[in-house]
N, C-alpha and C positions, 0 to 999 in steps of 0.2 A: 534426867540422867546426868550426873556430874561428869565433867570432862576436865582433864589436866593436860596442859601443854608442857612438854618436857624436851630439853635439848641437852645432848651430850656430844662431845667432839673428840674423844680419845678412847682407847681401849679400856683403861681403868674406869673412866666415867660411864662407859656403856655397862660395865659390870655393876657399878654402884647403882646406876639408875634401874637396872633390871632387878636387883635385890629389893629396891624400894617399891617398884611396881608390883612385884610378887606379894609383898606384905600388904600393900594397899588393897589389892584385889581380894586377898584373903579376908580382909575386914569389910570391904564393900565390893562385892562382885560386879555391881552394875557400873562401876567406874570405867571410863574410857580414857585412853591415852593416845596422844599424837605428838609428833615433833621430829627433831633431827635424831636419828637413831643409828645404833650399831646392831650387830646380829643378836646379842643377848637381849636387848630391849625388844626387838622384833619377835624373838622366841616367847617373850612374855605377853605378846599381843599388842604391842605399841604400834600404831599406824605410822608409817614413815612418810613424812613430808619432804625429807632430804636425808641422804646418807652422810655419815660423818667422814671427814677427810682430814685427819689431824696434821697440823704444822706446829712449829715451835720457834722460840727465840725471838729477839728483837729485830734481828736482821732477816732471818729466814722468812718471817711472815710477810715481809714487804712485797715479795713477788706474787704472793697469793692474795694480797689485799683487795684488789678490785672484785675478785670472785667472792671473797668473804663478806665484803660490804653489801654486795648484791644479794647474797643469800640471806644475810641478816635483815635487809629491807623486806625481802619476800616473806620471811617468817613473821616480821612485825605486822605487815599488812594482813596476813592471814589471820593472826590472832586479834588484831584490831577489828577486823571485819566480823569475826565470829569469836567473841571473847570466851576463853575458858573460865572455869570456876577458879582455877589457880594456874599460874605459870611457874614451872620449876626448872631452874638452870642447874645442871650438874657439872661442877668443876668448870673448866674452860672459861675462866673469869674474863679474859680479854674479849672474848666473843659475847659471853652471856650478860655481863653487867650492864653494858650499854642497851642491850635488848630489854633486860628487866627494867631499867630506868624508864625507858619509853613506855613500856606496858604498864608500869605502876602509875605513871602520869596519866594514863588513860583510864585509871580506876580499876585495873586488874590486880588482884592480889598476887604477890610474888614471893617465892622462897628460893633459897639457893642451898644445894647440898654439897658440902665440903667448902669450908671457908678458904678464900684466897689467903695466901701467906702474907697478909698485911703486917703481921707481927714480925716477919722476917725481913722483908724488903718492900720498897715502895709503900711505906706506911701511910702516905697521904691518901692512898686508895680507900682508907676506911671512911672518908667522907663520901666517896662514891657508893659505898655499901649502904649508908644511911638513906641515900636517894633511891637505891635500886631495889632493896628487899624489905619485906615486912618481917621475914624470919630467916635467920641463918642457921643451918643445921651443921653442927661442928662434930668432927670425928675424933678430935683430940681435946682433952679437958682444959689444957692451958689456953686454948683459943677463946673460950667463953669469957674469961675474965678480961682479956684485952678488949674484946668487942663490946662488952657491956660497959666498960669504962669509957668507951667512945660512942655510947648511945645507940648501939646496934643491938636489936633484940636477937638473942642467940640461945640455942638449946644444944646441950651436949648429948649426943646419941651413941657415941662409941663408933667403932669401925666394923662394918659387916664382915670383913675377912677374919677378924678376931673371933667372931661367933662361929664362922663357918669352919675354920681350921681347928682340928682337935688340939687340946693342950698337950697331949702326949706326943712326943716326936716319933715319927715312923722310921723303922729300921730300913736302911737303903738296899739291903741285899735282894729282897724279893722284887723290888721295883727295877733293880738293875737287870735281873733275869728277864723280867717282862719286856724290857726295852732292848734286849739282845746284847747287853753288856756283861762282862765277866763279873760275877758277884763278889769275887775275892780280890779284885784289883781296885785301887783307889780311883775316884772319879772327880773331875772338876767340871762343874756346869758353867757355861758361858751364856750370859744374857746381855747382848749388846744394845738392847733398846727396842722399843716398839714403833719408833718413827724412822722414816727414811733418813732424816737429817741426823738423828743419833747414830744410825748405822754407818752413815758416811764418815762420821767422826771417829767411831770406836771399833768397827769391825776389824780393820787391819791391825791396830795395836793389840787388840784382844787375841787375835789369831797368832800374832807374833809372840805374845806372852805364853800362849799354849805351847808353841814350839820351844821356847826358852825352858819351860818347865819340863817338857818331855825329854829334852836333852840331858837333864839332870836326874829325871826319874822315868826311865823308859817303860815302866809298868803302867804309867798313867793312861786313863781313858777320858774321853771328853764327850759331853752331850750339850746340845744347844737347841732351845725351843725357838721356833720362828712364828711370829704372830699371824702372818698371812703369807700368801703365795708371792707377793711382790717383795716382801722382806726376805723370804727364803731364796728367791732368785738372786737378789743383790748380794746376800751373804755367800751364797754358793760361788758366785763369780769372784768374790774376794778370796775364798778358799783356794780356788784354782790358781790364783795369782800368788798368794802369800803362803799357803800351807796345804799344798796338794796331797801330801801323804799323811796328814794328821788323822789319827784314829778317833774320829768324831761321828756321832750319830745326830742327825738333824731331826727334830720333831715338828710336826704341824700342830702349833699350839702347845698344850701340855706343859706349860712352864712349871706348874706345880710338881709334876712327875720328874722333870729334869732336876729341880732343886732337891727333891727328896732322894733322888738317886746319888746325890753328890756328897762328898766329904767336905768340900768347900766350894763357894760360888764366886765367880767373877762377874760383876754386874754393873750396868749403868746405874747412875743415881736415879731415883724415882720410886714409883710404887713397888717396883720389884724388890727394893730393899726392905720394905715393910713385910712383903710376903715371905721373903727369905728369913726375916726375924721370926715371924709367926710359925714357920716350918722348922725353925731352930737349927739353921745351918750357919756356921761361920761364913763371913763374906769379905771380899775385897771390892771396893767401889772405885770406879774410874769415870771421869766425865770430861767432855770437851765441849766448848761453845764455839760458834763462829768468832773469828778474831775480833771483829768490831763489837759484837755483843759482849765479849769478855772485857774489852777495853772500856765500854760504857759502864759495865757493872763495877769495875775497879775504880775508874776515874770519878764516878759520882757516888761511890760508897753506897751502892744500892742494897747490898746484902747486910743484914743486921744479925746474923745467926752464927754460932760458933762451929757448926758442922754442916756439911753439904748433904749427907745422906739422912733421909727421914728416920731410918733405924737408929742412927746416932743421936738425932734430936730427941726422939722418944726416950732413949736410954740416958740422955744427958751426959754421955761419955762416948769416947771414940772406940767402941768395941770393934767396929769395922774400919780397918785402915782406908783412908780416902786419898785419892790422887786426882788432881784437877789440872786440866790444860796441859802445860809442858811436862808435868809430872807423870803423865800417862805414857810410860815407857815400859817395854817388856821386862827389863831387869828389875825395875821397881815393883811393878805389879806381880811379877813372877816370884820375887823373893818374899813378898807379903803372903802369897798363896802357900809357898813351901813352908813358911814359918808356922802356918796352921797345920799343914799336912804332917809336919815332922814333930808336932807337939800335941799328943792326945790330951794332956792335962789342960792345955790352953783351950782347945776345942771344947772340952767338957765344961770349963768355966763359962765360956760364952753361951753355950747351950743352956746352962742353968739360969743365967741372967735373962736370956731371951724368954724363958718360960715364965719368970716372974713378971716381965713386962707384958706378956701375952695375957696373963690373968687380969691385969689391970685394965686391959682394953676390951674385955668381954662384957658387953652391956645390952645384948639383944638389940643391936643397932637398928636393923631394918624395922622392927616393930616400934621402937621408940620414935624413929623418924616418921613412920606412918601415922602414929598417934598425933604427933605435932602438926603434920600436914593436914590431917583431917580436922583438927581443932581450928586451924587457920581457915579452912574452907567453911567450917561451921560458925566461924567468928566467935569461937569460945576463947577463954583465957588459956594460955599455955605457959 
């Protein structure tokens, strides 16, 4: 019976891993899975050797480093002692690549789902990819050319979210009623991030932005999805301090419903910008890093891309206004949001462009990735 070791360490990675596990089980029901998991992976039957506890940033990770290193050693020894037919790292490159490198050196075949953004920053990491993986599964087409030029075997599979989310945009009114919002009043969705460190940077300015908008448009309503109870508690505490009277509904999960209910979305940079693109809602993107992290990025010119938001990178244009670091101010974010709210023609243009981009990303990703993984297990050509 074939066995796949699999490690994810963030919410989006948990979802991607779960979609691939589902596709693999449909093709080979006897496959077994074990590794570091989130709830979506466990729901697909993946045995948990450790639960994911995501951290971020160059500075933020330092205080968690001893525990992360200990966990990685424990996973390595487990898979070294009882080798799987394949080890698959899902995103989390700073954690997974070193683990994959050691396992590959032990003769275990390795694959990685979602290419690290070596084409964008820290490009020297491409050398690590060659040592770490037998196959890189790419969710964006432009990644394959870069990797293959650097002698990394890569396969473009598309993005599972693009397959899952319908091409046609969902009207917001019915979802608003379902959530207890007034279907006839405009809605702004607030997505301050899925990590505690993101929330610490963005919750206060995002809430201040909501107040700024409400002062100019008293008819506004707000909705914010919370990825887990810990995030909800922290965000609620910020609400009491910053915006106690804000007309906002907090959701447990349900990010997609929050986005679909909205006329415009205020979001942290990250996977949420892709989901917002696929759901075809105009967005404004804000992001802050720890001061030292930001200094390192700027000083050493670590970033090689023209846009911060993945949605803008895919579009190759700044359809979503971006605000970074000191630019994350209520009046700046708020004006960008109101520019969308007050211009139906501009919103319609963005929606039409997002639909075109969505069509290009629909590739039956989970099945394509599953075929590539099985070919690697079977030592076939892919």
